[in-house]
N, C-alpha and C positions, 0 to 999 in steps of 0.2 A: 504494500500500500504506500502510495506517495503522499507525503504530508508536507505542507508548506511551513516555512519558519513562522513561529508565533511572534508577532510584533511586540516589542517592549512596551509595557503599559506605563502610562504616566503615573506619578506618585499618587495622585488623587484616586485613580482607578484601583491601585494596590491597597490604599487605605480603605476604600469602600469594600473591596473583596474581603479583607480581614475583619472588618466590622460586621459584614454579613456572616462570616464564618463564626465569629464570636457570638453573634445573635442566635445562630442555629444551635450552637453548643448550649447556650443558656436556655433555649426553648426545650431542647432534649432533656437537659437536667431538670427543668421545672416539671415537665410531663412525667419524668421518672419519679419525682418526689410526690406528685399528686397521685400517681398510680399506687404508690406504696404507703399512702397515709389513710388512716381511719380516724377522722377528726373526733368522732364520738368517744374514742378511747383516750383522749387527752393529748396534751402537747408532747408528752414523751414519745408518742407514736410518730409525730411530725419530725422530732429530732432524729429518731431512728431512720425515718425515710430519707432525711437529708444526708445522714451519714452513709446510708447504703448507696444513694445516688452518687455521692462524691467519690466513694471508694471504688465504685464500679465504672465510672465514666471518666475519671481523670486521665487514665492511660490512653483510651482511644481518642480523646480530645487532643492530647498532646501529639500523639502519633499521626492524627489526621492532618495536622499542620505540616508534617514532613511529607505527606503525599503530594502536596502541591508542586514543589520543585521536581519531584520524580515524574509527575504527569507532564509538566512543562517540558522536561527533557525528552520524554517519549514522543511529544508532538513536534519535535524538531527533526530536521533531516528526512531521509527516506528509508523506510524499512518495510519488509513484507508484513501483511496483516497477520498471518499466523504467528510471526515472531512477536508482534505487539501483544497478541492474546496470551502467548506463553509468558511474556514478561509481566503482564497484569496478574495472571494466575499465581506466579511465583511470588509477586509482591503481596498478594492477598494472604497467601499462606505465611509469609514472613511477618506480615502485619499481625495476624492472629498469634503467632508464636511469641513475638516481642511483647504483645499485650499480656500474655500469660506469664512471661518471665517478669515483667514489671510488677504485676499483681502479686506474684509469688514472693518477690523480693520485699515488697512492702509488708505483706502478711508475716513473713519471717521476722522482719525488724520489729513489728508491733506485738506479735503474739507468740513468736518462737517457731522452731522448725516443725514440730508435730502438727500444729494448727495449719501452717502453710502447706504441708504435704497433704493433709486431709482435704483442704480446700481445693488444691490442685487436682486431686483424684476425682472430686465431685464435679468440677467445672471444666475439665480439659476438653471434653467433646463440645460442650456448648460454646465455650470460648473460641474454639477453632471455627465453628459455624458462624458465630457472630462476628468474628474477625473478618471472614470473607464478606459477610453482608455489609458491615460498616465500611470496609475498604471499598467495596463496589459503589456504595452510595457516595462516599466522599470523592472517589476518583471520577465518578460520572459527573458530579457537580462541578469539580474543577475543570474537567474536560469541556463541559458546556460553556463555562466562562471563557476558556481559551478559544473555543470555536467561535463564540460570539465576537470576541476581540478580532479574530482573524477576518470574520465576515465584515465587520465595520471597517477594518483597515483596507480590505479588498474593495469595498464599496467606495471609500474615500479615494483610493488610488484610481479606480475606474472613473470617478467623477473628475478628478484632476486630469486624467488622460483625455477624457472627452472634451474638457475645457481647453486643454492644450491643442487638441486636434482642431477644434472650432477656430481658435485663434490662428492656427497655421493655415486653415482653409481660407479664412478671411484675408490673410496676408497674400495667399496665392491668388485669390480672386482679384484683389487690388492690383497685384502684379500683372495679371492678364489684361485688366482694363486699361491701365496706363499706357503700355506700349501700343496697344490697339489704337487708342486715341492719338498718340503721338505720330504713329505711322501715317494715319489718314490726314492729319493736320499738316504734316510736312509735305505730303503730296499736293495739298491745296496751295501751300506757299510756293512750291516749285512751279506750279502752273501759273501762279500770279506773277512771278518774276518775269516770265516770258511776255506777259501782256502789259504790265504797268509797273516798272521798277520802283517809282516813287511810292506808289501804293503798297508795294511789297515791303519797302523800308518801314512804313508806318505799321504795317501788319506784323513785321518782326518785333517791333517794340511791344505791340499788344501781346504777341506770342510769348515774349520773355516774361511778362506778368503771369501768363497762364502757366508757364513752366514753374515759376516760383510757387504757385498754388499747388501744383501737382507734387513738387518735391516736399512741400510742407506737409501734405497729407500722406506722404509715404512713411512718416514716423511710426505709425501704428495703424493696422487695419481696423482697430476698434475705436479709433479717434472719432470725434464728432465735430462738425463744423456748423456754424449758423446757416440757415437756409439762404440768408441774404448773400453770404460769401459764395455759395454754390451758384446762386442766380447770377452774380456778377461774372463768375467764371463762364457760365453758359452764354451770357451776353457777349463776352469777348469771342467765344468760339463762333457764335452765330455772325458776329461782325466780320470775322475772317471768311466764313463761308459766303457771307453776303458780297464780299469783294469778288469772289469767284463766280457766284451765281447771279449777282445783280438782282433785277426786279423779279426774277423767277422765284426768289425765296421771300415769302411773306411770313411774318411772325406776329402772333397775337399773345399778349401777356394778360393773364387774369389772376393777378396775385393779391391776396389779402394782406395788407400791410401788417396786420397783427401776427402773421405767421413768420415774418422774416427773421425773427430771433430764435425760432425753433431750431433744434439741433437734428442733423441727419448725418448718416455716414457719408464721407467725402466721395465725390464722383458717383453719386446716385442718379442725378438727372442727366449729366452730360452724355453717357452712353445711349440713353433713350432718345435724346435730341439728335445725336449723331446718326442713329438708325433711321430716324424720320427724314433727315437730310439725305442720307445715302439711298434710301429705298423708296421714300415717298415723294421727294422733291426733285433731286438731281436727275433721275432717269427720264423725267417727263419734259417734253419740249416747252410746255407752258408753265412748268414749275408747279408749285403748290404752296400750301400754307401749313404752318405748325402752330399749335396752341399749347401754351405752357401755363398751368393754373395751380394755385394753392388755396386751401381754405381750412378752417378749423371745423372738425367734426363736433357738432353740438352735443351729441350723446356721450361720447367717450373722451372728448377733449384731445383726440389724436390729430395728427397732421395728415391731410389728404393732398396728394400731388397727382397731377394728370399731365401727360404728354401725349398729344394727339396730332395726327396728320391726316390730310384728305387724299392720300395717295391710293394706289390700287388695292391695298390690303392683301390678304392671302388666306389660304385655307388654314383654319385654326390647328389642324393636325400638323402642319409644318412648324408651327410655333412650339408645339408640344414635343417635337422631335420624332413624331410618328411617320411623317411623310418625307419625301426626298427634298434635299437642299433646304433646310430650315431657313427662313428669311432672315432672322435676327442674329445669327452667328454667336461669336464669343461674348459680346457685350450683354445680351439679354440672358444667355445661359448662366453667366457669372452672377448677374444680379439676382436671378432666381435662386441660385444656391446661397448667395449672400443673405437674402431675406429669409431663407429657410433656417439659417443657423444664428443669425444676429438677433439681438433683442430677445434672447431665449425663445425664439420661434414665434414671437407675437407679431412682428412686422409682416405685412402682407403685400403681395403684388398680384394684380390681375391683368390679363391681356384680353382685349376685345378686338376682333377683326373678322373680316369675311371678304371674299373676292369682290372688289369694286366698292367696298365700304370703308376704306381707310384703316388706320391702325391706331389703337388707343391703349396706353398702359396707365394703370392707376396704382398708386402706392399709398399704403396706410402705415404711418410710422408713429408708434406710441411716444408720448412725451411724458416723462416722469411725473 
């Protein structure tokens, strides 16, 4: 049987363990006294019951404390189950034997050898049986405590691993979004330099501010930025695309000023806007329009964001990844994963589209 190492318990847990053990011993002692007392026969009967309980239980109570380090040692490392069973059987027999030796020694010291030998002859069988029973009870209790500790430690380790995985996934998602955005924006700037070098210079200045924003948000995938900062970043991006697309790109802003201080994950809106530009506006000769909206949800106080274009749309199966050539590529897939693991899974993203009906993405982001 393979056993995992038992984690070291904090001092508070050890104190609680021994307090519980002492309480169990006190309870057993009290029940023994009650079982041997006949109160109608006077206080002397109570004193006799107390004496009998003390003389009978002191040895197993002390020996029981020694079972704990033994059980903890057995729970370490790896050993076959039959070997563990044999070890427990041997320990139970030894427990009973030491119990009898301890009682024999006390009886010898208090009453002499004849009394000690007579008592041993009368109790040797029962003490052996009770030794096994008491050892089994104490060892089972201590094993249960150790198993519970191991389970809690495993649960904590799993939670920590899950949290670390989520942070790593968020960082990876952010890493996918940023190069994707940079690649497409640089292509736009290259195209602009061929048509209007002066406008390209102005655009490069604007692009440098965008790079600063991207680099700032690369500190941590779990960072939050005000919605107003993300909107400013998106405005710069759309201004660059406007230089390339001209009047073919129309943008409508429907922003609630009360939401601009709300916090969102960085680069949540830009990939959606970029998708609308690339798929809903740029391929069409007449261009198209993009709507970017924000509002407060009156019921749950969350932030609602919407990015919508009037482009050709697509089959919803392509967005879900069930059809050929999904329309939205890396950006939307990364955001879907991001919103699945961020905010403890409470953030939501919904996509609405159909052939000829445009493309709309709605985000709901909780605000503490």
